[in-house]
PDB file with one MODEL, atoms N, CA, C and O in Angstrom:
MODEL        1
ATOM      1  N   UNK A   1      96.970 107.095 122.037  1.00  0.00           N
ATOM      2  CA  UNK A   1      98.287 107.627 122.356  1.00  0.00           C
ATOM      3  C   UNK A   1      98.113 108.759 123.378  1.00  0.00           C
ATOM      4  O   UNK A   1      97.227 109.601 123.233  1.00  0.00           O
ATOM      5  N   UNK A   2      98.943 108.771 124.385  1.00  0.00           N
ATOM      6  CA  UNK A   2      98.826 109.814 125.402  1.00  0.00           C
ATOM      7  C   UNK A   2      99.598 111.053 124.984  1.00  0.00           C
ATOM      8  O   UNK A   2     100.403 111.020 124.053  1.00  0.00           O
ATOM      9  N   UNK A   3      99.339 112.151 125.692  1.00  0.00           N
ATOM     10  CA  UNK A   3     100.031 113.403 125.391  1.00  0.00           C
ATOM     11  C   UNK A   3     101.535 113.280 125.575  1.00  0.00           C
ATOM     12  O   UNK A   3     102.299 113.917 124.850  1.00  0.00           O
ATOM     13  N   UNK A   4     101.974 112.465 126.543  1.00  0.00           N
ATOM     14  CA  UNK A   4     103.411 112.337 126.776  1.00  0.00           C
ATOM     15  C   UNK A   4     104.110 111.701 125.593  1.00  0.00           C
ATOM     16  O   UNK A   4     105.312 111.891 125.412  1.00  0.00           O
ATOM     17  N   UNK A   5     103.385 110.954 124.790  1.00  0.00           N
ATOM     18  CA  UNK A   5     103.993 110.338 123.618  1.00  0.00           C
ATOM     19  C   UNK A   5     103.921 111.243 122.400  1.00  0.00           C
ATOM     20  O   UNK A   5     104.537 110.949 121.375  1.00  0.00           O
ATOM     21  N   UNK A   6     103.197 112.310 122.491  1.00  0.00           N
ATOM     22  CA  UNK A   6     103.047 113.209 121.346  1.00  0.00           C
ATOM     23  C   UNK A   6     104.108 114.292 121.300  1.00  0.00           C
ATOM     24  O   UNK A   6     104.395 114.830 120.231  1.00  0.00           O
ATOM     25  N   UNK A   7     104.690 114.617 122.433  1.00  0.00           N
ATOM     26  CA  UNK A   7     105.701 115.666 122.484  1.00  0.00           C
ATOM     27  C   UNK A   7     106.803 115.236 123.444  1.00  0.00           C
ATOM     28  O   UNK A   7     106.544 114.524 124.413  1.00  0.00           O
ATOM     29  N   UNK A   8     108.030 115.667 123.175  1.00  0.00           N
ATOM     30  CA  UNK A   8     109.123 115.334 124.089  1.00  0.00           C
ATOM     31  C   UNK A   8     108.860 115.894 125.483  1.00  0.00           C
ATOM     32  O   UNK A   8     108.288 116.973 125.634  1.00  0.00           O
ATOM     33  N   UNK A   9     109.281 115.154 126.489  1.00  0.00           N
ATOM     34  CA  UNK A   9     109.145 115.634 127.868  1.00  0.00           C
ATOM     35  C   UNK A   9     110.331 116.538 128.168  1.00  0.00           C
ATOM     36  O   UNK A   9     111.394 116.083 128.592  1.00  0.00           O
ATOM     37  N   UNK A  10     110.126 117.808 127.942  1.00  0.00           N
ATOM     38  CA  UNK A  10     111.170 118.800 128.167  1.00  0.00           C
ATOM     39  C   UNK A  10     110.598 119.933 128.991  1.00  0.00           C
ATOM     40  O   UNK A  10     109.465 120.367 128.782  1.00  0.00           O
ATOM     41  N   UNK A  11     111.391 120.400 129.919  1.00  0.00           N
ATOM     42  CA  UNK A  11     110.967 121.546 130.730  1.00  0.00           C
ATOM     43  C   UNK A  11     111.230 122.834 129.957  1.00  0.00           C
ATOM     44  O   UNK A  11     111.969 122.848 128.973  1.00  0.00           O
ATOM     45  N   UNK A  12     110.615 123.904 130.419  1.00  0.00           N
ATOM     46  CA  UNK A  12     110.877 125.213 129.810  1.00  0.00           C
ATOM     47  C   UNK A  12     112.355 125.576 129.937  1.00  0.00           C
ATOM     48  O   UNK A  12     112.927 126.190 129.036  1.00  0.00           O
ATOM     49  N   UNK A  13     112.969 125.195 131.053  1.00  0.00           N
ATOM     50  CA  UNK A  13     114.399 125.482 131.254  1.00  0.00           C
ATOM     51  C   UNK A  13     115.254 124.747 130.221  1.00  0.00           C
ATOM     52  O   UNK A  13     116.229 125.303 129.715  1.00  0.00           O
ATOM     53  N   UNK A  14     114.896 123.506 129.906  1.00  0.00           N
ATOM     54  CA  UNK A  14     115.652 122.748 128.903  1.00  0.00           C
ATOM     55  C   UNK A  14     115.476 123.353 127.512  1.00  0.00           C
ATOM     56  O   UNK A  14     116.426 123.414 126.732  1.00  0.00           O
ATOM     57  N   UNK A  15     114.277 123.793 127.211  1.00  0.00           N
ATOM     58  CA  UNK A  15     114.029 124.443 125.923  1.00  0.00           C
ATOM     59  C   UNK A  15     114.806 125.749 125.841  1.00  0.00           C
ATOM     60  O   UNK A  15     115.422 126.050 124.819  1.00  0.00           O
ATOM     61  N   UNK A  16     114.776 126.522 126.922  1.00  0.00           N
ATOM     62  CA  UNK A  16     115.534 127.780 126.964  1.00  0.00           C
ATOM     63  C   UNK A  16     117.029 127.524 126.805  1.00  0.00           C
ATOM     64  O   UNK A  16     117.725 128.288 126.135  1.00  0.00           O
ATOM     65  N   UNK A  17     117.524 126.446 127.424  1.00  0.00           N
ATOM     66  CA  UNK A  17     118.937 126.102 127.304  1.00  0.00           C
ATOM     67  C   UNK A  17     119.300 125.806 125.844  1.00  0.00           C
ATOM     68  O   UNK A  17     120.323 126.273 125.344  1.00  0.00           O
ATOM     69  N   UNK A  18     118.460 125.033 125.175  1.00  0.00           N
ATOM     70  CA  UNK A  18     118.705 124.730 123.752  1.00  0.00           C
ATOM     71  C   UNK A  18     118.727 126.002 122.929  1.00  0.00           C
ATOM     72  O   UNK A  18     119.610 126.192 122.092  1.00  0.00           O
ATOM     73  N   UNK A  19     117.766 126.866 123.160  1.00  0.00           N
ATOM     74  CA  UNK A  19     117.701 128.130 122.418  1.00  0.00           C
ATOM     75  C   UNK A  19     118.955 128.973 122.662  1.00  0.00           C
ATOM     76  O   UNK A  19     119.502 129.566 121.732  1.00  0.00           O
ATOM     77  N   UNK A  20     119.403 129.020 123.914  1.00  0.00           N
ATOM     78  CA  UNK A  20     120.597 129.799 124.251  1.00  0.00           C
ATOM     79  C   UNK A  20     121.838 129.218 123.594  1.00  0.00           C
ATOM     80  O   UNK A  20     122.695 129.959 123.113  1.00  0.00           O
ATOM     81  N   UNK A  21     121.938 127.889 123.572  1.00  0.00           N
ATOM     82  CA  UNK A  21     123.101 127.246 122.945  1.00  0.00           C
ATOM     83  C   UNK A  21     123.116 127.462 121.441  1.00  0.00           C
ATOM     84  O   UNK A  21     124.177 127.400 120.818  1.00  0.00           O
ATOM     85  N   UNK A  22     121.958 127.713 120.850  1.00  0.00           N
ATOM     86  CA  UNK A  22     121.848 127.905 119.404  1.00  0.00           C
ATOM     87  C   UNK A  22     122.117 129.346 118.993  1.00  0.00           C
ATOM     88  O   UNK A  22     122.206 129.629 117.798  1.00  0.00           O
ATOM     89  N   UNK A  23     122.247 130.251 119.930  1.00  0.00           N
ATOM     90  CA  UNK A  23     122.496 131.663 119.614  1.00  0.00           C
ATOM     91  C   UNK A  23     123.768 131.813 118.795  1.00  0.00           C
ATOM     92  O   UNK A  23     124.750 131.103 119.013  1.00  0.00           O
ATOM     93  N   UNK A  24     123.739 132.732 117.863  1.00  0.00           N
ATOM     94  CA  UNK A  24     124.912 132.979 117.029  1.00  0.00           C
ATOM     95  C   UNK A  24     124.843 132.200 115.729  1.00  0.00           C
ATOM     96  O   UNK A  24     123.870 131.501 115.445  1.00  0.00           O
ATOM     97  N   UNK A  25     125.899 132.342 114.951  1.00  0.00           N
ATOM     98  CA  UNK A  25     125.912 131.736 113.617  1.00  0.00           C
ATOM     99  C   UNK A  25     126.518 130.342 113.599  1.00  0.00           C
ATOM    100  O   UNK A  25     126.201 129.540 112.720  1.00  0.00           O
ATOM    101  N   UNK A  26     127.380 130.047 114.552  1.00  0.00           N
ATOM    102  CA  UNK A  26     128.021 128.731 114.584  1.00  0.00           C
ATOM    103  C   UNK A  26     127.157 127.729 115.326  1.00  0.00           C
ATOM    104  O   UNK A  26     126.526 128.051 116.332  1.00  0.00           O
ATOM    105  N   UNK A  27     127.141 126.512 114.812  1.00  0.00           N
ATOM    106  CA  UNK A  27     126.478 125.417 115.512  1.00  0.00           C
ATOM    107  C   UNK A  27     127.561 124.735 116.344  1.00  0.00           C
ATOM    108  O   UNK A  27     128.487 124.132 115.801  1.00  0.00           O
ATOM    109  N   UNK A  28     127.435 124.835 117.647  1.00  0.00           N
ATOM    110  CA  UNK A  28     128.476 124.321 118.533  1.00  0.00           C
ATOM    111  C   UNK A  28     128.230 122.859 118.882  1.00  0.00           C
ATOM    112  O   UNK A  28     127.117 122.347 118.763  1.00  0.00           O
ATOM    113  N   UNK A  29     129.303 122.205 119.316  1.00  0.00           N
ATOM    114  CA  UNK A  29     129.179 120.824 119.780  1.00  0.00           C
ATOM    115  C   UNK A  29     128.265 120.749 120.997  1.00  0.00           C
ATOM    116  O   UNK A  29     127.509 119.789 121.148  1.00  0.00           O
ATOM    117  N   UNK A  30     128.331 121.752 121.861  1.00  0.00           N
ATOM    118  CA  UNK A  30     127.482 121.768 123.058  1.00  0.00           C
ATOM    119  C   UNK A  30     125.997 121.743 122.655  1.00  0.00           C
ATOM    120  O   UNK A  30     125.197 121.023 123.253  1.00  0.00           O
ATOM    121  N   UNK A  31     125.647 122.527 121.649  1.00  0.00           N
ATOM    122  CA  UNK A  31     124.266 122.533 121.158  1.00  0.00           C
ATOM    123  C   UNK A  31     123.905 121.175 120.572  1.00  0.00           C
ATOM    124  O   UNK A  31     122.839 120.634 120.862  1.00  0.00           O
ATOM    125  N   UNK A  32     124.791 120.625 119.746  1.00  0.00           N
ATOM    126  CA  UNK A  32     124.507 119.338 119.110  1.00  0.00           C
ATOM    127  C   UNK A  32     124.352 118.227 120.139  1.00  0.00           C
ATOM    128  O   UNK A  32     123.495 117.356 119.988  1.00  0.00           O
ATOM    129  N   UNK A  33     125.169 118.253 121.177  1.00  0.00           N
ATOM    130  CA  UNK A  33     125.076 117.235 122.232  1.00  0.00           C
ATOM    131  C   UNK A  33     123.720 117.311 122.919  1.00  0.00           C
ATOM    132  O   UNK A  33     123.049 116.293 123.088  1.00  0.00           O
ATOM    133  N   UNK A  34     123.312 118.521 123.318  1.00  0.00           N
ATOM    134  CA  UNK A  34     122.032 118.673 124.012  1.00  0.00           C
ATOM    135  C   UNK A  34     120.858 118.325 123.108  1.00  0.00           C
ATOM    136  O   UNK A  34     119.915 117.662 123.542  1.00  0.00           O
ATOM    137  N   UNK A  35     120.909 118.769 121.849  1.00  0.00           N
ATOM    138  CA  UNK A  35     119.834 118.459 120.915  1.00  0.00           C
ATOM    139  C   UNK A  35     119.736 116.946 120.691  1.00  0.00           C
ATOM    140  O   UNK A  35     118.647 116.375 120.737  1.00  0.00           O
ATOM    141  N   UNK A  36     120.877 116.308 120.449  1.00  0.00           N
ATOM    142  CA  UNK A  36     120.888 114.860 120.217  1.00  0.00           C
ATOM    143  C   UNK A  36     120.374 114.103 121.441  1.00  0.00           C
ATOM    144  O   UNK A  36     119.671 113.102 121.309  1.00  0.00           O
ATOM    145  N   UNK A  37     120.724 114.582 122.617  1.00  0.00           N
ATOM    146  CA  UNK A  37     120.249 113.951 123.851  1.00  0.00           C
ATOM    147  C   UNK A  37     118.727 114.020 123.939  1.00  0.00           C
ATOM    148  O   UNK A  37     118.074 113.017 124.228  1.00  0.00           O
ATOM    149  N   UNK A  38     118.169 115.188 123.693  1.00  0.00           N
ATOM    150  CA  UNK A  38     116.711 115.353 123.757  1.00  0.00           C
ATOM    151  C   UNK A  38     116.019 114.567 122.637  1.00  0.00           C
ATOM    152  O   UNK A  38     114.973 113.957 122.861  1.00  0.00           O
ATOM    153  N   UNK A  39     116.589 114.582 121.461  1.00  0.00           N
ATOM    154  CA  UNK A  39     116.001 113.877 120.311  1.00  0.00           C
ATOM    155  C   UNK A  39     115.965 112.376 120.594  1.00  0.00           C
ATOM    156  O   UNK A  39     114.941 111.721 120.402  1.00  0.00           O
ATOM    157  N   UNK A  40     117.097 111.845 121.052  1.00  0.00           N
ATOM    158  CA  UNK A  40     117.194 110.407 121.325  1.00  0.00           C
ATOM    159  C   UNK A  40     116.254 110.008 122.454  1.00  0.00           C
ATOM    160  O   UNK A  40     115.591 108.975 122.368  1.00  0.00           O
ATOM    161  N   UNK A  41     116.188 110.816 123.516  1.00  0.00           N
ATOM    162  CA  UNK A  41     115.281 110.509 124.623  1.00  0.00           C
ATOM    163  C   UNK A  41     113.832 110.537 124.159  1.00  0.00           C
ATOM    164  O   UNK A  41     113.028 109.708 124.586  1.00  0.00           O
ATOM    165  N   UNK A  42     113.497 111.471 123.300  1.00  0.00           N
ATOM    166  CA  UNK A  42     112.131 111.540 122.771  1.00  0.00           C
ATOM    167  C   UNK A  42     111.797 110.268 121.995  1.00  0.00           C
ATOM    168  O   UNK A  42     110.693 109.737 122.112  1.00  0.00           O
ATOM    169  N   UNK A  43     112.747 109.786 121.209  1.00  0.00           N
ATOM    170  CA  UNK A  43     112.507 108.540 120.472  1.00  0.00           C
ATOM    171  C   UNK A  43     112.335 107.364 121.430  1.00  0.00           C
ATOM    172  O   UNK A  43     111.453 106.527 121.238  1.00  0.00           O
ATOM    173  N   UNK A  44     113.168 107.303 122.451  1.00  0.00           N
ATOM    174  CA  UNK A  44     113.057 106.234 123.450  1.00  0.00           C
ATOM    175  C   UNK A  44     111.691 106.280 124.128  1.00  0.00           C
ATOM    176  O   UNK A  44     111.095 105.240 124.411  1.00  0.00           O
ATOM    177  N   UNK A  45     111.202 107.487 124.386  1.00  0.00           N
ATOM    178  CA  UNK A  45     109.904 107.670 125.034  1.00  0.00           C
ATOM    179  C   UNK A  45     108.729 107.415 124.102  1.00  0.00           C
ATOM    180  O   UNK A  45     107.579 107.437 124.541  1.00  0.00           O
ATOM    181  N   UNK A  46     108.996 107.175 122.827  1.00  0.00           N
ATOM    182  CA  UNK A  46     107.934 106.868 121.877  1.00  0.00           C
ATOM    183  C   UNK A  46     107.307 108.070 121.207  1.00  0.00           C
ATOM    184  O   UNK A  46     106.210 107.974 120.657  1.00  0.00           O
ATOM    185  N   UNK A  47     107.991 109.203 121.246  1.00  0.00           N
ATOM    186  CA  UNK A  47     107.472 110.407 120.595  1.00  0.00           C
ATOM    187  C   UNK A  47     107.474 110.201 119.085  1.00  0.00           C
ATOM    188  O   UNK A  47     108.474 109.781 118.502  1.00  0.00           O
ATOM    189  N   UNK A  48     106.360 110.499 118.476  1.00  0.00           N
ATOM    190  CA  UNK A  48     106.254 110.417 117.030  1.00  0.00           C
ATOM    191  C   UNK A  48     106.760 111.739 116.458  1.00  0.00           C
ATOM    192  O   UNK A  48     106.261 112.806 116.815  1.00  0.00           O
ATOM    193  N   UNK A  49     107.740 111.666 115.578  1.00  0.00           N
ATOM    194  CA  UNK A  49     108.294 112.832 114.893  1.00  0.00           C
ATOM    195  C   UNK A  49     108.909 113.864 115.854  1.00  0.00           C
ATOM    196  O   UNK A  49     108.450 115.005 115.914  1.00  0.00           O
ATOM    197  N   UNK A  50     109.944 113.463 116.602  1.00  0.00           N
ATOM    198  CA  UNK A  50     110.568 114.411 117.534  1.00  0.00           C
ATOM    199  C   UNK A  50     111.162 115.636 116.835  1.00  0.00           C
ATOM    200  O   UNK A  50     111.240 116.707 117.438  1.00  0.00           O
ATOM    201  N   UNK A  51     111.575 115.498 115.588  1.00  0.00           N
ATOM    202  CA  UNK A  51     112.163 116.632 114.863  1.00  0.00           C
ATOM    203  C   UNK A  51     111.157 117.767 114.739  1.00  0.00           C
ATOM    204  O   UNK A  51     111.531 118.935 114.842  1.00  0.00           O
ATOM    205  N   UNK A  52     109.906 117.448 114.524  1.00  0.00           N
ATOM    206  CA  UNK A  52     108.866 118.474 114.392  1.00  0.00           C
ATOM    207  C   UNK A  52     108.714 119.254 115.698  1.00  0.00           C
ATOM    208  O   UNK A  52     108.633 120.482 115.692  1.00  0.00           O
ATOM    209  N   UNK A  53     108.677 118.528 116.814  1.00  0.00           N
ATOM    210  CA  UNK A  53     108.514 119.187 118.111  1.00  0.00           C
ATOM    211  C   UNK A  53     109.731 120.036 118.457  1.00  0.00           C
ATOM    212  O   UNK A  53     109.585 121.170 118.912  1.00  0.00           O
ATOM    213  N   UNK A  54     110.914 119.504 118.249  1.00  0.00           N
ATOM    214  CA  UNK A  54     112.123 120.264 118.556  1.00  0.00           C
ATOM    215  C   UNK A  54     112.231 121.492 117.656  1.00  0.00           C
ATOM    216  O   UNK A  54     112.701 122.544 118.090  1.00  0.00           O
ATOM    217  N   UNK A  55     111.800 121.359 116.416  1.00  0.00           N
ATOM    218  CA  UNK A  55     111.801 122.507 115.505  1.00  0.00           C
ATOM    219  C   UNK A  55     110.883 123.604 116.032  1.00  0.00           C
ATOM    220  O   UNK A  55     111.232 124.783 115.985  1.00  0.00           O
ATOM    221  N   UNK A  56     109.712 123.221 116.533  1.00  0.00           N
ATOM    222  CA  UNK A  56     108.787 124.210 117.099  1.00  0.00           C
ATOM    223  C   UNK A  56     109.415 124.903 118.299  1.00  0.00           C
ATOM    224  O   UNK A  56     109.311 126.121 118.441  1.00  0.00           O
ATOM    225  N   UNK A  57     110.061 124.136 119.158  1.00  0.00           N
ATOM    226  CA  UNK A  57     110.694 124.714 120.353  1.00  0.00           C
ATOM    227  C   UNK A  57     111.794 125.700 119.974  1.00  0.00           C
ATOM    228  O   UNK A  57     111.978 126.720 120.639  1.00  0.00           O
ATOM    229  N   UNK A  58     112.526 125.393 118.901  1.00  0.00           N
ATOM    230  CA  UNK A  58     113.659 126.228 118.503  1.00  0.00           C
ATOM    231  C   UNK A  58     113.281 127.341 117.526  1.00  0.00           C
ATOM    232  O   UNK A  58     114.070 128.255 117.284  1.00  0.00           O
ATOM    233  N   UNK A  59     112.090 127.260 116.974  1.00  0.00           N
ATOM    234  CA  UNK A  59     111.665 128.267 116.009  1.00  0.00           C
ATOM    235  C   UNK A  59     112.335 128.110 114.658  1.00  0.00           C
ATOM    236  O   UNK A  59     112.635 129.092 113.979  1.00  0.00           O
ATOM    237  N   UNK A  60     112.570 126.842 114.269  1.00  0.00           N
ATOM    238  CA  UNK A  60     113.183 126.537 112.977  1.00  0.00           C
ATOM    239  C   UNK A  60     112.305 125.531 112.247  1.00  0.00           C
ATOM    240  O   UNK A  60     111.306 125.057 112.788  1.00  0.00           O
ATOM    241  N   UNK A  61     112.684 125.211 111.019  1.00  0.00           N
ATOM    242  CA  UNK A  61     111.955 124.208 110.261  1.00  0.00           C
ATOM    243  C   UNK A  61     112.396 122.806 110.688  1.00  0.00           C
ATOM    244  O   UNK A  61     113.509 122.613 111.178  1.00  0.00           O
ATOM    245  N   UNK A  62     111.511 121.845 110.495  1.00  0.00           N
ATOM    246  CA  UNK A  62     111.807 120.446 110.834  1.00  0.00           C
ATOM    247  C   UNK A  62     113.082 119.983 110.151  1.00  0.00           C
ATOM    248  O   UNK A  62     113.902 119.298 110.762  1.00  0.00           O
ATOM    249  N   UNK A  63     113.253 120.350 108.899  1.00  0.00           N
ATOM    250  CA  UNK A  63     114.436 119.936 108.141  1.00  0.00           C
ATOM    251  C   UNK A  63     115.719 120.454 108.786  1.00  0.00           C
ATOM    252  O   UNK A  63     116.759 119.799 108.705  1.00  0.00           O
ATOM    253  N   UNK A  64     115.656 121.606 109.416  1.00  0.00           N
ATOM    254  CA  UNK A  64     116.822 122.161 110.096  1.00  0.00           C
ATOM    255  C   UNK A  64     117.243 121.263 111.251  1.00  0.00           C
ATOM    256  O   UNK A  64     118.434 121.021 111.449  1.00  0.00           O
ATOM    257  N   UNK A  65     116.277 120.771 112.012  1.00  0.00           N
ATOM    258  CA  UNK A  65     116.592 119.847 113.111  1.00  0.00           C
ATOM    259  C   UNK A  65     117.217 118.574 112.561  1.00  0.00           C
ATOM    260  O   UNK A  65     118.176 118.060 113.135  1.00  0.00           O
ATOM    261  N   UNK A  66     116.690 118.062 111.461  1.00  0.00           N
ATOM    262  CA  UNK A  66     117.268 116.861 110.857  1.00  0.00           C
ATOM    263  C   UNK A  66     118.687 117.124 110.367  1.00  0.00           C
ATOM    264  O   UNK A  66     119.540 116.239 110.438  1.00  0.00           O
ATOM    265  N   UNK A  67     118.945 118.320 109.874  1.00  0.00           N
ATOM    266  CA  UNK A  67     120.303 118.695 109.473  1.00  0.00           C
ATOM    267  C   UNK A  67     121.214 118.734 110.692  1.00  0.00           C
ATOM    268  O   UNK A  67     122.345 118.252 110.632  1.00  0.00           O
ATOM    269  N   UNK A  68     120.741 119.298 111.791  1.00  0.00           N
ATOM    270  CA  UNK A  68     121.535 119.301 113.022  1.00  0.00           C
ATOM    271  C   UNK A  68     121.856 117.873 113.467  1.00  0.00           C
ATOM    272  O   UNK A  68     122.966 117.595 113.920  1.00  0.00           O
ATOM    273  N   UNK A  69     120.894 116.981 113.339  1.00  0.00           N
ATOM    274  CA  UNK A  69     121.128 115.590 113.740  1.00  0.00           C
ATOM    275  C   UNK A  69     122.173 114.932 112.838  1.00  0.00           C
ATOM    276  O   UNK A  69     122.993 114.146 113.313  1.00  0.00           O
ATOM    277  N   UNK A  70     122.148 115.244 111.550  1.00  0.00           N
ATOM    278  CA  UNK A  70     123.193 114.730 110.649  1.00  0.00           C
ATOM    279  C   UNK A  70     124.552 115.285 111.055  1.00  0.00           C
ATOM    280  O   UNK A  70     125.553 114.568 111.040  1.00  0.00           O
ATOM    281  N   UNK A  71     124.581 116.557 111.417  1.00  0.00           N
ATOM    282  CA  UNK A  71     125.832 117.173 111.876  1.00  0.00           C
ATOM    283  C   UNK A  71     126.333 116.474 113.145  1.00  0.00           C
ATOM    284  O   UNK A  71     127.533 116.252 113.301  1.00  0.00           O
ATOM    285  N   UNK A  72     125.430 116.137 114.030  1.00  0.00           N
ATOM    286  CA  UNK A  72     125.802 115.453 115.275  1.00  0.00           C
ATOM    287  C   UNK A  72     126.430 114.089 114.967  1.00  0.00           C
ATOM    288  O   UNK A  72     127.416 113.702 115.595  1.00  0.00           O
ATOM    289  N   UNK A  73     125.865 113.373 114.011  1.00  0.00           N
ATOM    290  CA  UNK A  73     126.453 112.076 113.621  1.00  0.00           C
ATOM    291  C   UNK A  73     127.804 112.272 112.946  1.00  0.00           C
ATOM    292  O   UNK A  73     128.760 111.550 113.230  1.00  0.00           O
ATOM    293  N   UNK A  74     127.875 113.240 112.062  1.00  0.00           N
ATOM    294  CA  UNK A  74     129.103 113.485 111.302  1.00  0.00           C
ATOM    295  C   UNK A  74     130.262 113.915 112.206  1.00  0.00           C
ATOM    296  O   UNK A  74     131.411 113.539 111.972  1.00  0.00           O
ATOM    297  N   UNK A  75     129.960 114.692 113.221  1.00  0.00           N
ATOM    298  CA  UNK A  75     131.013 115.167 114.123  1.00  0.00           C
ATOM    299  C   UNK A  75     131.315 114.175 115.241  1.00  0.00           C
ATOM    300  O   UNK A  75     132.211 114.407 116.052  1.00  0.00           O
ATOM    301  N   UNK A  76     130.573 113.073 115.290  1.00  0.00           N
ATOM    302  CA  UNK A  76     130.818 112.063 116.310  1.00  0.00           C
ATOM    303  C   UNK A  76     130.086 112.287 117.617  1.00  0.00           C
ATOM    304  O   UNK A  76     130.265 111.529 118.571  1.00  0.00           O
ATOM    305  N   UNK A  77     129.257 113.328 117.669  1.00  0.00           N
ATOM    306  CA  UNK A  77     128.471 113.595 118.873  1.00  0.00           C
ATOM    307  C   UNK A  77     127.433 112.505 119.080  1.00  0.00           C
ATOM    308  O   UNK A  77     127.088 112.172 120.214  1.00  0.00           O
ATOM    309  N   UNK A  78     126.942 111.959 117.996  1.00  0.00           N
ATOM    310  CA  UNK A  78     125.923 110.917 118.017  1.00  0.00           C
ATOM    311  C   UNK A  78     126.402 109.778 117.133  1.00  0.00           C
ATOM    312  O   UNK A  78     126.907 110.014 116.036  1.00  0.00           O
ATOM    313  N   UNK A  79     126.248 108.552 117.599  1.00  0.00           N
ATOM    314  CA  UNK A  79     126.722 107.426 116.781  1.00  0.00           C
ATOM    315  C   UNK A  79     125.842 107.268 115.548  1.00  0.00           C
ATOM    316  O   UNK A  79     124.677 107.666 115.548  1.00  0.00           O
ATOM    317  N   UNK A  80     126.403 106.691 114.514  1.00  0.00           N
ATOM    318  CA  UNK A  80     125.697 106.549 113.243  1.00  0.00           C
ATOM    319  C   UNK A  80     124.521 105.583 113.327  1.00  0.00           C
ATOM    320  O   UNK A  80     123.644 105.618 112.463  1.00  0.00           O
ATOM    321  N   UNK A  81     124.477 104.722 114.343  1.00  0.00           N
ATOM    322  CA  UNK A  81     123.371 103.772 114.473  1.00  0.00           C
ATOM    323  C   UNK A  81     122.133 104.415 115.045  1.00  0.00           C
ATOM    324  O   UNK A  81     121.047 103.841 114.960  1.00  0.00           O
ATOM    325  N   UNK A  82     122.268 105.608 115.633  1.00  0.00           N
ATOM    326  CA  UNK A  82     121.115 106.304 116.167  1.00  0.00           C
ATOM    327  C   UNK A  82     120.568 107.248 115.110  1.00  0.00           C
ATOM    328  O   UNK A  82     121.314 107.704 114.244  1.00  0.00           O
ATOM    329  N   UNK A  83     119.258 107.551 115.169  1.00  0.00           N
ATOM    330  CA  UNK A  83     118.663 108.469 114.186  1.00  0.00           C
ATOM    331  C   UNK A  83     119.167 109.877 114.289  1.00  0.00           C
ATOM    332  O   UNK A  83     118.745 110.741 113.520  1.00  0.00           O
TER     333      UNK A  83
ENDMDL
END
């Protein structure tokens, strides 16, 4: 497996954008959209366990990223057929 398949292909600017969108106590739709976009692209690219990598980038636990993804599906940001 190559390094590109081990971690999502995200620039520092994209990671910074996610962190900035996550600021504050409310989880916004804008944050969920960007997170879901990166998560889904990572899966398409063959990344194993994208939640773990995104959690590291955001400084949260893996389970928190999975909760955000459930929120994205529940709010309609992400279709239910996608992870």
